[in-house]
C-alpha positions, 0 to 999 in steps of 0.5 A, a space after each residue: 276281139 284281141 286275144 290276151 297276147 295281143 293286149 299284153 303286147 299293147 300293154 308293154 309298148 304303152 299303147 293301153 293300160 290295164 285299167 282301161 282294158 278292165 273297164 272294157 271288160 266290166 262294159 261287157 260284163 254289164 251288157 245284155 250279151 252277159 245277162 245271167 253270166 255273173 252271179 257275183 260280180 267284183 268290179 270295183 275289186 277287178 279296178 284295184 287289182 288292175 291298178 295294182 298288177 305289175 305291167 310285166 306280169 303274166 297277166 298285166 291286170 287283165 280280167 279273168 272270171 271264176 266258175 262258182 264252184 270255186 273257192 274265192 276267200 271271204 265268200 261262200 262257194 254256192 256251185 250254181 245252186 241255192 242250197 250252199 248260199 248261206 254256208 260259211 265263207 271260204 277261208 282262202 282262194 283256191 290254188 287255181 284262183 291264188 295262181 291267176 291272181 298271183 300272175 297278175 290277173 283281175 278277178 272280175 266275178 263269179 260266173 254261173 253254171 249248171 248246179 253242181 256241175 252236173 250237166 252239159 247243157 248250161 241251164 240254171 233254173 235257179 239264176 237264170 240261163 246265160 244266152 249263147 254269145 253266137 246268136 242274138 236273134 235265138 237265145 241258144 244253150 251256152 253248153 255246161 257246165 262252165 256256162 258263164 265262163 264261156 260267155 265272159 270270154 266270148 263277149 270280152 268280159 274276161 280273158 281267161 275264164 276259169 272253169 272245171 272239166 269232169 265230162 266236157 264242161 270246159 270243151 262243150 261251152 268253148 264249142 258251142 260259143 267259138 272259143 277255145 277250151 283246153 282240158 289239160 291231164 287232170 293231175 296236172 292242175 290241183 283241184 284242192 278249193 274246188 267243190 267236187 262232182 267226181 273227184 276221179 274225173 274233175 279237171 280245173 282248166 280254163 277257156 280262152 279267145 285263142 290256143 296261144 292263151 290256152 298255152 298261157 292259161 295252163 302254165 299259170 294254172 299248172 305252174 309249168 312250162 309247155 314245150 310246145 315246140 314249133 314243128 310244122 303240121 305235116 310233121 305229126 301223125 294225126 288220125 280221125 276216129 270213125 266209130 262213135 265220134 262221128 255218129 249222129 252229127 248234124 249237117 252244120 257240124 258235118 260240114 265244118 268238120 270235113 271242111 277242116 279235114 279237107 284244109 288240113 290235109 291241103 296244108 300237108 297234114 297226115 290224116 288217118 281214119 281208124 277204128 277204136 273198138 274199145 269204145 263199145 265197152 264204155 256202156 257196159 263198163 259204166 252200166 252201174 252208173 259211172 263215176 260222176 253219180 257214185 261220186 257225186 252222191 257221197 258228197 251230197 247225200 246228206 245235203 240231199 236229205 236236208 235240202 233235196 227240194 231246193 236242188 234243181 230236180 234234173 241235177 238231183 235225179 242224176 246225182 241220186 243214181 249214185 246211190 244204187 252203186 255197191 262198194 264192190 261195183 265201184 271197185 269193178 269200175 276203177 278196175 275196169 277203167 285201169 284195164 281200158 285206158 291201158 289198151 286204148 292208149 296202146 292203140 293210140 300210140 303210133 299217133 301224135 293226136 286225134 281229131 273229132 268234132 267237139 260235140 255233134 250238135 250246134 247249139 240248140 235254143 234254150 226254150 227247147 230245153 228249158 226247166 219244165 218236166 214237159 222238156 226232160 226228154 229233150 233235155 237228157 237227149 241233148 245232154 247225152 249228145 253234148 257229153 259223148 264225145 268229150 267224155 271219152 277223154 275224161 274216161 281216158 284220163 287223157 287231154 283235149 283241146 277245142 278250137 273253132 272251126 266253123 265258118 263266119 256267119 255259121 253257128 259255132 262248131 268245135 274241133 277237138 285235138 286230144 290224146 291220153 295223159 300227160 300228151 298235154 304239150 303235144 296236143 297244144 303244139 299240134 293246136 297251134 299249128 291247126 289254128 294258124 292254118 284255119 285262120 290263114 285258109 
């Protein structure tokens, strides 16, 4: 499947046109592979946008999808729930949506998600759970919370899947579906017009098919130019954090990750193994519930009183944990995070980038975590594993990219390249070199 860059070259060469490409995207969106992906398709609007897009615009009339928590002018913003379905329509597009439209993108529709973005699994009891794009034989979890966005990209229904990442909600579904997900430093992209989960941790970002497309998507969303450079892979000093990130890897993940490190080292990459003892402090720092529960409860408390019965019980359970946090505990959490970031950044400073598995497991079958109290224990076990690695980067206020590192015929495995705040261009530059090396191996 061609990426955005390849299709844009074909557009400019007159080998295809935007309307034909949008029709291909619509055909993918209407296929069985996209069942439960779109909560509100906008196919006719996408056709009109493709026809009107300037051929030399950044997106050239190609399709993009929008996670259900972003405002789209004239529509309510349900955020994967049913309790907000009849709220007033948004008066304007979220900034991220407006920027993608202004770049010549054709909005193909709203995509399904974990209700209120509060899970890394991607299960939705209201709208159905879209099946992972990687395995036609066994329906597997899509990853969340940006589940539909990932599958829209993986199936060809969208060149860019706009989503959000609070604890891994872009990188988890990217890893499980074999595509690219880039979580930028949160402050670089405006979050206005996006229904919040955690105002401290939320990041507006996107999924694409390749790293070079991730650069384009980030430049549009952040309204900035990436200076990624073109230094060869051996120019970078890289590290693998041994503790926590490598714990409990399933064999398929361990095989893909270790093979990837061998390939990169054979290409001249300088990779060291380090310990990050500060990771042991996170359980204590977050002992009172963490930012997501407290900040989600602040937003949802009145809605829960009125419409709590309409919530996904698993989501409501997690939000209600925030009710117990006291004001001084929240302030202590803010201060502890600031101190933790300072110490971790100091330890990571000698390195240009860090490497880890995006998540330690491959996508489990949907049947094992489907809605039902009898499967709650397994759901929360899987959810914790999926969130563990990527959420560390959110706590760091950092940036990270997940790219596929599995071999053909294997279930998707993601490699995460990451660092601290405002190291985005370096992470993207390293990711471009790693992607090229893996494709050439």
